[in-house]
N, C-alpha and C positions, 0 to 999 in steps of 0.2 A: 702688838695682835695678839687677840683671845682664844684660847683652844677649840672654842665654837667656830671663830674664822678660819683656824690652820685646818681645821677639818673640811670644812667647807671647799677651802683651797685645795685640799688633800683629793677630797672629792673631787674637785672639777678638774684636777692634774692629773688624776686619774684615769678620770673619764675622756680627758682628750687623750690620754695616752693610748688609751684603749682602742678609741677613734680612730688614730693614726696608725697603730699595728692594723687593725681590721680596715683599714683603706689601703696601706702597702700589702697586705698578705693578700686583698681582693686584687691590684693589678697585678701580683705574683702570681697568682690562678690564671689569670686573663692572659697573661703571658706565656705559661703552660697550655692554657686551652688551645690560642693562638697555633702555636708550634704542632700541637697535635693533629688540631684541624690540617695545616700545610704538610703536612708526614703522611696523612690519610690522601690528600690531596693529589699527592704524588707519586703515591702508591696506586690512587686511581688511575691517574694517568699511565704508570705503564700499564696498570691490567688492561685499560681500553688501547695500548698501542700492540700490545698480545692479539688481544682479539682481532683486532683489525690484522694483522700480519696471519693470523688464522685465515681469517675470512679470504685475504688476498691468495693467500695459497690454496686454498677449496677451489676460489675460481679458477686460479689456473689450473688446476688437476681437472676439474670439470672442463674448461676449453680444450684441454688436450685431447678428453676422452669423446666429447663432439666432435672437434675433427677426427679421431680416427676413427669414431662410428658413421661417420657421412664421407669418408674414403671409403669406408666398407660399403655401403649403401649404394655410391657410385659407380663402384668397380661390378659391384655386383648385377645392376639394372643393365651396365653396359652389356656384360658379357650376356644376361639375358635378351636382350635387344639383337644382340649377335646371334642369337641362337632361335631366337623367334622370324629373323630375316632365313636362315637358312635353312628351317623347316620350310618357311613358305615358300621358297624358290627349290627346295625338294632336293637340295643337297646334301642335308641331314634331318636327322628325323628320332624320335624319342620309340625307340624300340622297347618289348616286352622279352625278358630270358626267363625261359620255363625250364623246369628242370624237370627231369622225365622220373616221377618216382612209381614204381611198380604195383599192382592193385593189391597186391599180398605182401603183408609185411613180414613173412617167414622167411627163414634161412636161404641167402640167394647165395649163390657160390660168388666167391672172389672173380670180380674183375665183369662176370654178368650183369652186374647192377651199373655199371657205368656205361647205358645207353647212350648219354649226351644231353646237350642241353637242345633246344630249338628256340629259333628267335624269331619271334609274330613281329606283325608291323602294326602300330595303330591306327586307326584315325583319323586325318589331321585334324578336326575338331577337339577328338579327345589329348591329341598331340599337344595343343594352345592351353587345353586346361590343364594338362601336368605340367606346362610352363608356368602358370599361374599359380597351381599350387605351389611349385618350385619358388618363385618370387615370395609368395605370403609365407609358407615358413623361413624362407631365408632375412625378408624383414622381421618378421617376429622372433627369430633364432638372434638376429643385430639386436631389435628391442631389449632383447633379454640380458644379452653382454651388457649392453648400455649401462642399463639399470644395475648390474650385479658392480660393474666398475665403478660407478654413480657411488652408490652405495659404500663401495668401499673406500673411495676417497675422500667421501663424507666422514666418516669411522675415522680414518689415517689423519684427516686435519685434525682433529679433534683430540687427538691422543699427543701426552707430550715427547717432545724428543729428547 
């Protein structure tokens, strides 16, 4: 074999070895890439499960707050129905308690300022309106309490344990 043929054969052999190394190295990198992707998939599944657990906990807390708020509203409405019936029957009523305040706010002898309180009866229509206002205020207070509980539960559900 001539030197030129040996050189060509050596170049072909080097090219073949280079190509084989390239191919083997590519396969190795593909395996590494697949392993990295599988690890990322497992991590993503763990995070997704954690997110779902947080969502379930938040939904349970919100359901509890809903039940508590609903029961409170129902109890308030039941009490207001009782009061409305009592006012309608005339067995109870809304009264206004007025405190006596002297006209001049100067020095008063001890014991002289305690003239007492006076109770005034209110018209039945006004009594009904007072109960309406009480109902509206109670509902608004319950809504505010509910929303505060809801916001607190949402915040707590996002915090790590």
